[in-house]
OpenMM code with the backbone's topology and positions (N, CA, C; nanometers):
from openmm import Vec3, app, unit

residues = "UNK UNK UNK UNK UNK UNK UNK UNK UNK UNK UNK UNK UNK UNK UNK UNK UNK UNK UNK UNK UNK UNK UNK UNK UNK UNK UNK UNK UNK UNK UNK UNK UNK UNK UNK UNK UNK UNK UNK UNK UNK UNK UNK UNK UNK UNK UNK UNK UNK UNK UNK UNK UNK UNK UNK UNK UNK UNK UNK UNK UNK UNK UNK UNK UNK UNK UNK UNK UNK UNK UNK UNK UNK UNK UNK UNK UNK UNK UNK UNK UNK UNK UNK UNK UNK UNK UNK UNK UNK UNK UNK".split()
positions = [
    Vec3(0.0841, -0.1178, 0.0000),
    Vec3(0.0000, 0.0000, 0.0000),
    Vec3(0.0887, 0.1242, 0.0000),
    Vec3(0.0453, 0.2248, -0.0728),
    Vec3(0.1174, 0.3510, -0.0795),
    Vec3(0.0197, 0.4639, -0.0482),
    Vec3(0.0588, 0.5530, 0.0392),
    Vec3(-0.0242, 0.6680, 0.0724),
    Vec3(-0.0222, 0.7656, -0.0443),
    Vec3(-0.1398, 0.8001, -0.0959),
    Vec3(-0.1483, 0.8958, -0.2066),
    Vec3(-0.1545, 1.0382, -0.1546),
    Vec3(-0.2508, 1.0675, -0.0660),
    Vec3(-0.2592, 1.2003, -0.0081),
    Vec3(-0.3393, 1.1984, 0.1194),
    Vec3(-0.3254, 1.3014, 0.1974),
    Vec3(-0.4102, 1.3249, 0.3146),
    Vec3(-0.4707, 1.4629, 0.2969),
    Vec3(-0.5909, 1.4796, 0.3474),
    Vec3(-0.6630, 1.6051, 0.3338),
    Vec3(-0.6663, 1.6775, 0.4673),
    Vec3(-0.6378, 1.8063, 0.4636),
    Vec3(-0.6427, 1.8901, 0.5829),
    Vec3(-0.7291, 2.0110, 0.5518),
    Vec3(-0.8328, 2.0310, 0.6302),
    Vec3(-0.9151, 2.1507, 0.6184),
    Vec3(-0.8461, 2.2638, 0.6923),
    Vec3(-0.8430, 2.3806, 0.6314),
    Vec3(-0.7730, 2.4952, 0.6904),
    Vec3(-0.8662, 2.6145, 0.7020),
    Vec3(-0.8361, 2.7014, 0.7968),
    Vec3(-0.9117, 2.8251, 0.8151),
    Vec3(-0.8593, 2.9368, 0.7258),
    Vec3(-0.7265, 2.9356, 0.7001),
    Vec3(-0.6624, 3.0426, 0.6247),
    Vec3(-0.5625, 2.9788, 0.5276),
    Vec3(-0.5944, 2.9813, 0.3991),
    Vec3(-0.5109, 2.9123, 0.3002),
    Vec3(-0.3718, 2.9726, 0.2910),
    Vec3(-0.3598, 3.1036, 0.2846),
    Vec3(-0.2277, 3.1655, 0.2672),
    Vec3(-0.1376, 3.1405, 0.3879),
    Vec3(-0.1930, 3.1475, 0.5066),
    Vec3(-0.1156, 3.1185, 0.6276),
    Vec3(-0.0709, 2.9715, 0.6265),
    Vec3(-0.1601, 2.8837, 0.5868),
    Vec3(-0.1264, 2.7414, 0.5808),
    Vec3(-0.0201, 2.7147, 0.4755),
    Vec3(-0.0336, 2.7760, 0.3581),
    Vec3(0.0663, 2.7583, 0.2529),
    Vec3(0.2026, 2.8102, 0.2974),
    Vec3(0.2045, 2.9201, 0.3687),
    Vec3(0.3308, 2.9731, 0.4200),
    Vec3(0.4011, 2.8669, 0.5041),
    Vec3(0.3263, 2.8011, 0.5915),
    Vec3(0.3865, 2.6983, 0.6766),
    Vec3(0.4347, 2.5789, 0.5953),
    Vec3(0.3484, 2.5216, 0.5141),
    Vec3(0.3845, 2.3997, 0.4412),
    Vec3(0.4921, 2.4230, 0.3357),
    Vec3(0.4930, 2.5409, 0.2734),
    Vec3(0.5957, 2.5697, 0.1723),
    Vec3(0.7237, 2.6215, 0.2360),
    Vec3(0.7145, 2.7257, 0.3140),
    Vec3(0.8333, 2.7956, 0.3629),
    Vec3(0.8972, 2.7318, 0.4855),
    Vec3(0.8196, 2.6602, 0.5653),
    Vec3(0.8763, 2.5960, 0.6837),
    Vec3(0.9098, 2.4503, 0.6550),
    Vec3(0.8161, 2.3760, 0.5950),
    Vec3(0.8387, 2.2338, 0.5688),
    Vec3(0.8993, 2.2052, 0.4325),
    Vec3(0.8974, 2.3029, 0.3412),
    Vec3(0.9626, 2.2864, 0.2118),
    Vec3(0.8835, 2.2101, 0.1074),
    Vec3(0.7514, 2.1976, 0.1242),
    Vec3(0.6687, 2.1305, 0.0246),
    Vec3(0.6443, 2.2234, -0.0933),
    Vec3(0.6162, 2.1660, -0.2085),
    Vec3(0.5900, 2.2452, -0.3280),
    Vec3(0.4467, 2.2227, -0.3756),
    Vec3(0.3896, 2.3253, -0.4366),
    Vec3(0.2538, 2.3148, -0.4882),
    Vec3(0.2556, 2.2338, -0.6170),
    Vec3(0.1755, 2.1294, -0.6210),
    Vec3(0.1606, 2.0488, -0.7416),
    Vec3(0.0398, 2.0956, -0.8223),
    Vec3(-0.0681, 2.1297, -0.7528),
    Vec3(-0.1909, 2.1691, -0.8209),
    Vec3(-0.2710, 2.2612, -0.7292),
    Vec3(-0.3285, 2.3645, -0.7874),
    Vec3(-0.4098, 2.4597, -0.7103),
    Vec3(-0.5329, 2.4940, -0.7924),
    Vec3(-0.6499, 2.4887, -0.7279),
    Vec3(-0.7710, 2.5244, -0.8006),
    Vec3(-0.8726, 2.5877, -0.7071),
    Vec3(-0.9557, 2.6706, -0.7672),
    Vec3(-1.0631, 2.7358, -0.6936),
    Vec3(-1.1951, 2.7057, -0.7622),
    Vec3(-1.2944, 2.6766, -0.6812),
    Vec3(-1.4312, 2.6662, -0.7268),
    Vec3(-1.5114, 2.7580, -0.6356),
    Vec3(-1.6313, 2.7985, -0.6744),
    Vec3(-1.7054, 2.8929, -0.5900),
    Vec3(-1.7144, 2.8474, -0.4441),
    Vec3(-1.6587, 2.9299, -0.3555),
    Vec3(-1.6632, 2.9027, -0.2122),
    Vec3(-1.5598, 2.8063, -0.1596),
    Vec3(-1.4700, 2.7572, -0.2465),
    Vec3(-1.3732, 2.6584, -0.2019),
    Vec3(-1.2417, 2.6714, -0.2790),
    Vec3(-1.1326, 2.6511, -0.2069),
    Vec3(-1.0000, 2.6483, -0.2691),
    Vec3(-0.9306, 2.5197, -0.2266),
    Vec3(-0.8667, 2.4531, -0.3215),
    Vec3(-0.7940, 2.3292, -0.2954),
    Vec3(-0.6513, 2.3437, -0.3449),
    Vec3(-0.5571, 2.2989, -0.2636),
    Vec3(-0.4165, 2.3026, -0.3016),
    Vec3(-0.3544, 2.1679, -0.2666),
    Vec3(-0.2901, 2.1048, -0.3656),
    Vec3(-0.2151, 1.9817, -0.3415),
    Vec3(-0.0676, 2.0180, -0.3319),
    Vec3(-0.0068, 1.9788, -0.2215),
    Vec3(0.1357, 2.0006, -0.1982),
    Vec3(0.2069, 1.8664, -0.2052),
    Vec3(0.3269, 1.8662, -0.2633),
    Vec3(0.4025, 1.7426, -0.2780),
    Vec3(0.5072, 1.7265, -0.1692),
    Vec3(0.5187, 1.6022, -0.1235),
    Vec3(0.6306, 1.5597, -0.0411),
    Vec3(0.7036, 1.4540, -0.1220),
    Vec3(0.8066, 1.3960, -0.0654),
    Vec3(0.8793, 1.2903, -0.1341),
    Vec3(0.7908, 1.1695, -0.1604),
    Vec3(0.7055, 1.1359, -0.0645),
    Vec3(0.6322, 1.0107, -0.0698),
    Vec3(0.4811, 1.0244, -0.0857),
    Vec3(0.4273, 1.1432, -0.0725),
    Vec3(0.2822, 1.1596, -0.0760),
    Vec3(0.2481, 1.3048, -0.1051),
    Vec3(0.1188, 1.3324, -0.1033),
    Vec3(0.0703, 1.4686, -0.1200),
    Vec3(-0.0151, 1.5069, 0.0007),
    Vec3(-0.0178, 1.6348, 0.0274),
    Vec3(-0.1079, 1.6900, 0.1277),
    Vec3(-0.2039, 1.7815, 0.0542),
    Vec3(-0.3311, 1.7595, 0.0742),
    Vec3(-0.4343, 1.8423, 0.0123),
    Vec3(-0.4894, 1.9371, 0.1189),
    Vec3(-0.4766, 2.0661, 0.0929),
    Vec3(-0.5347, 2.1666, 0.1819),
    Vec3(-0.6658, 2.2135, 0.1211),
    Vec3(-0.7698, 2.2200, 0.2042),
    Vec3(-0.9004, 2.2669, 0.1585),
    Vec3(-0.9449, 2.3830, 0.2451),
    Vec3(-0.9756, 2.4933, 0.1803),
    Vec3(-1.0370, 2.6094, 0.2458),
    Vec3(-1.1790, 2.6167, 0.1920),
    Vec3(-1.2768, 2.5834, 0.2771),
    Vec3(-1.4169, 2.5770, 0.2370),
    Vec3(-1.4937, 2.6886, 0.3066),
    Vec3(-1.5307, 2.7912, 0.2303),
    Vec3(-1.6044, 2.9043, 0.2872),
    Vec3(-1.7423, 2.8640, 0.3375),
    Vec3(-1.7944, 2.7506, 0.2895),
    Vec3(-1.9268, 2.7053, 0.3305),
    Vec3(-1.9239, 2.6225, 0.4587),
    Vec3(-1.8048, 2.5833, 0.5029),
    Vec3(-1.7914, 2.5051, 0.6256),
    Vec3(-1.7991, 2.5995, 0.7451),
    Vec3(-1.9033, 2.5868, 0.8243),
    Vec3(-1.9225, 2.6767, 0.9383),
    Vec3(-1.8446, 2.6310, 1.0614),
    Vec3(-1.7863, 2.5111, 1.0576),
    Vec3(-1.7075, 2.4612, 1.1699),
    Vec3(-1.5639, 2.5082, 1.1571),
    Vec3(-1.5141, 2.5749, 1.2587),
    Vec3(-1.3748, 2.6194, 1.2588),
    Vec3(-1.2844, 2.4984, 1.2815),
    Vec3(-1.1779, 2.4889, 1.2045),
    Vec3(-1.0818, 2.3806, 1.2200),
    Vec3(-1.0052, 2.4033, 1.3496),
    Vec3(-0.9960, 2.2999, 1.4322),
    Vec3(-0.9257, 2.3082, 1.5599),
    Vec3(-0.7819, 2.2617, 1.5413),
    Vec3(-0.6942, 2.3567, 1.5128),
    Vec3(-0.5538, 2.3251, 1.4910),
    Vec3(-0.4935, 2.2690, 1.6202),
    Vec3(-0.4190, 2.1599, 1.6072),
    Vec3(-0.3545, 2.0993, 1.7230),
    Vec3(-0.4355, 1.9874, 1.7852),
    Vec3(-0.5655, 1.9815, 1.7570),
    Vec3(-0.6467, 1.8731, 1.8114),
    Vec3(-0.7094, 1.7875, 1.7034),
    Vec3(-0.7311, 1.8414, 1.5853),
    Vec3(-0.7967, 1.7670, 1.4780),
    Vec3(-0.6999, 1.7078, 1.3771),
    Vec3(-0.5737, 1.7450, 1.3825),
    Vec3(-0.4782, 1.7043, 1.2799),
    Vec3(-0.3513, 1.6514, 1.3463),
    Vec3(-0.3005, 1.5414, 1.2933),
    Vec3(-0.1731, 1.4880, 1.3391),
    Vec3(-0.0971, 1.4363, 1.2177),
    Vec3(0.0245, 1.4863, 1.1980),
    Vec3(0.1092, 1.4424, 1.0879),
    Vec3(0.2446, 1.4047, 1.1466),
    Vec3(0.2943, 1.2888, 1.1106),
    Vec3(0.4261, 1.2462, 1.1571),
    Vec3(0.5323, 1.2790, 1.0531),
    Vec3(0.6402, 1.3407, 1.0976),
    Vec3(0.7510, 1.3779, 1.0092),
    Vec3(0.8814, 1.3246, 1.0681),
    Vec3(0.9770, 1.2978, 0.9814),
    Vec3(1.1088, 1.2555, 1.0255),
    Vec3(1.2054, 1.3722, 1.0097),
    Vec3(1.2793, 1.4025, 1.1162),
    Vec3(1.3815, 1.5077, 1.1118),
    Vec3(1.5105, 1.4515, 1.1698),
    Vec3(1.6227, 1.5148, 1.1367),
    Vec3(1.7504, 1.4662, 1.1892),
    Vec3(1.7696, 1.5035, 1.3356),
    Vec3(1.7116, 1.6165, 1.3786),
    Vec3(1.7246, 1.6587, 1.5182),
    Vec3(1.5969, 1.7296, 1.5627),
    Vec3(1.5264, 1.6707, 1.6555),
    Vec3(1.4047, 1.7324, 1.7089),
    Vec3(1.4387, 1.8650, 1.7766),
    Vec3(1.5463, 1.8669, 1.8532),
    Vec3(1.5853, 1.9896, 1.9230),
    Vec3(1.6107, 2.1044, 1.8259),
    Vec3(1.6801, 2.0759, 1.7149),
    Vec3(1.7062, 2.1805, 1.6157),
    Vec3(1.5768, 2.2293, 1.5516),
    Vec3(1.4832, 2.1388, 1.5233),
    Vec3(1.3551, 2.1781, 1.4643),
    Vec3(1.2717, 2.2604, 1.5614),
    Vec3(1.2750, 2.2274, 1.6888),
    Vec3(1.2016, 2.3066, 1.7878),
    Vec3(1.2546, 2.4497, 1.7914),
    Vec3(1.3851, 2.4649, 1.7879),
    Vec3(1.4460, 2.5978, 1.7856),
    Vec3(1.4061, 2.6701, 1.6564),
    Vec3(1.4154, 2.6003, 1.5432),
    Vec3(1.3796, 2.6580, 1.4131),
    Vec3(1.2353, 2.7073, 1.4124),
    Vec3(1.1417, 2.6253, 1.4582),
    Vec3(0.9999, 2.6640, 1.4603),
    Vec3(0.9753, 2.7830, 1.5519),
    Vec3(1.0406, 2.7844, 1.6676),
    Vec3(1.0249, 2.8979, 1.7595),
    Vec3(1.0816, 3.0255, 1.6985),
    Vec3(1.1929, 3.0153, 1.6262),
    Vec3(1.2521, 3.1318, 1.5586),
    Vec3(1.1574, 3.1863, 1.4525),
    Vec3(1.0754, 3.1000, 1.3925),
    Vec3(0.9786, 3.1402, 1.2896),
    Vec3(0.8448, 3.1802, 1.3511),
    Vec3(0.8412, 3.1899, 1.4843),
    Vec3(0.7225, 3.2315, 1.5600),
    Vec3(0.6064, 3.1333, 1.5512),
    Vec3(0.6363, 3.0040, 1.5429),
    Vec3(0.5330, 2.9018, 1.5480),
    Vec3(0.5280, 2.8438, 1.6877),
    Vec3(0.4085, 2.8295, 1.7399),
    Vec3(0.3888, 2.7718, 1.8714),
    Vec3(0.4085, 2.6217, 1.8619),
    Vec3(0.4915, 2.5673, 1.9490),
    Vec3(0.5149, 2.4245, 1.9536),
    Vec3(0.4291, 2.3675, 2.0658),
    Vec3(0.3416, 2.2742, 2.0273),
    Vec3(0.2478, 2.2168, 2.1248),
    Vec3(0.2999, 2.0822, 2.1718),
] * unit.nanometer
topology = app.Topology()
chain = topology.addChain("A")
for resn in residues:
    res = topology.addResidue(resn, chain)
    for name in ("N", "CA", "C"):
        topology.addAtom(name, app.Element.getBySymbol(name[0]), res)
């Protein structure tokens, strides 16, 4: 089995893209807008992440409780420092 993609609903597409592109280094593979919705597929080495901003969804996405993604890094301590330097809250 191979993971094709995971979907993450977001409250703010540009803020989310900033994180996934500029912090994690993912690249946009495909981006499209339909009335009331924007979808962006980001590429990783092994899979894609699909971000969805749905203006019709009245439920606010609960960041930190609704989403969990596992990543491999060479040093957790270095990444914690890096994220804090970029003003991201580490939970």
